[in-house]
C-alpha positions as CSV (number, residue, x, y, z in Angstrom):
1,M,0.1,0.0,0.1
2,Q,1.4,3.4,-1.0
3,R,0.5,7.0,0.7
4,T,0.5,9.8,-0.8
5,K,-0.1,13.2,0.6
6,K,-1.7,15.9,-1.5
7,A,-1.6,19.1,-0.6
8,E,-4.6,20.8,1.2
9,F,-6.0,23.8,-0.5
10,I,-6.5,26.4,1.8
11,N,-8.6,29.6,1.1
12,R,-6.7,31.6,-1.6
13,L,-9.1,33.9,-3.2
14,S,-6.9,37.1,-3.7
15,E,-4.0,34.4,-5.5
16,L,-6.7,33.1,-7.9
17,K,-8.2,36.5,-8.7
18,Y,-4.8,38.2,-9.4
19,L,-4.2,35.1,-11.9
20,N,-7.3,35.6,-13.6
21,D,-6.7,38.9,-13.8
22,W,-3.1,38.7,-15.2
23,I,-4.2,35.7,-17.4
24,S,-7.3,38.0,-19.1
25,K,-4.6,40.8,-20.4
26,D,-2.8,40.4,-23.3
27,P,0.6,38.7,-22.9
28,E,3.4,41.4,-22.5
29,H,5.3,39.4,-19.4
30,I,6.3,36.3,-18.1
31,L,4.8,35.4,-14.4
32,F,7.0,33.9,-12.2
33,I,5.3,32.1,-9.3
34,Y,7.9,31.8,-6.4
35,G,7.5,31.4,-3.0
36,P,9.4,29.3,0.1
37,K,9.5,25.3,-0.3
38,S,6.0,23.7,0.1
39,S,4.0,26.8,0.4
40,G,1.7,25.4,-2.0
41,K,2.9,27.1,-5.6
42,T,2.0,24.2,-7.4
43,T,-1.5,23.3,-5.7
44,L,-2.5,26.9,-6.6
45,L,-1.9,27.0,-10.0
46,H,-3.0,23.0,-10.5
47,K,-6.1,25.0,-8.8
48,F,-6.4,27.5,-11.3
49,I,-6.0,25.7,-14.4
50,K,-8.5,23.0,-13.5
51,N,-11.1,25.6,-12.6
52,H,-10.5,28.8,-14.7
53,L,-8.7,27.0,-18.0
54,T,-10.9,24.7,-19.1
55,N,-11.6,24.5,-23.0
56,K,-9.2,27.3,-23.5
57,L,-5.8,27.2,-25.1
58,F,-2.9,28.2,-23.5
59,N,0.8,27.0,-23.5
60,I,1.8,26.7,-20.0
61,K,5.0,25.7,-18.8
62,H,6.1,24.0,-15.6
63,F,9.8,23.8,-14.6
64,N,10.6,22.5,-11.3
65,L,13.7,24.6,-10.0
66,R,14.4,22.8,-6.9
67,K,17.8,21.9,-7.5
68,M,18.5,25.0,-9.6
69,L,20.4,27.8,-8.2
70,I,19.3,31.3,-10.0
71,V,20.7,34.6,-8.1
72,N,21.0,37.0,-11.4
73,Y,19.6,37.5,-14.8
74,S,22.9,35.3,-16.4
75,D,22.3,32.3,-13.9
76,F,18.1,32.6,-15.4
77,I,19.4,33.1,-19.1
78,Q,21.8,29.9,-19.2
79,T,19.0,27.9,-17.2
80,F,16.5,28.5,-19.7
81,F,18.5,29.6,-22.9
């Protein structure tokens, strides 16, 4: 028997509203979601995608950067390009 711990989604209406407002505008910038480890970033995005982006065409990329050290612009460019 294998157990998995599913992250609990705690009321984050302001973050969901921000994401909805951001995705409704013309794309001018990349949106980075960052925060402390295990703070619910991925869960927030999965909830947003499930509730707000169904039946729409978006090119969503997810990068797990937990093992990457990015401290400046040069590191960022080297990581992604």
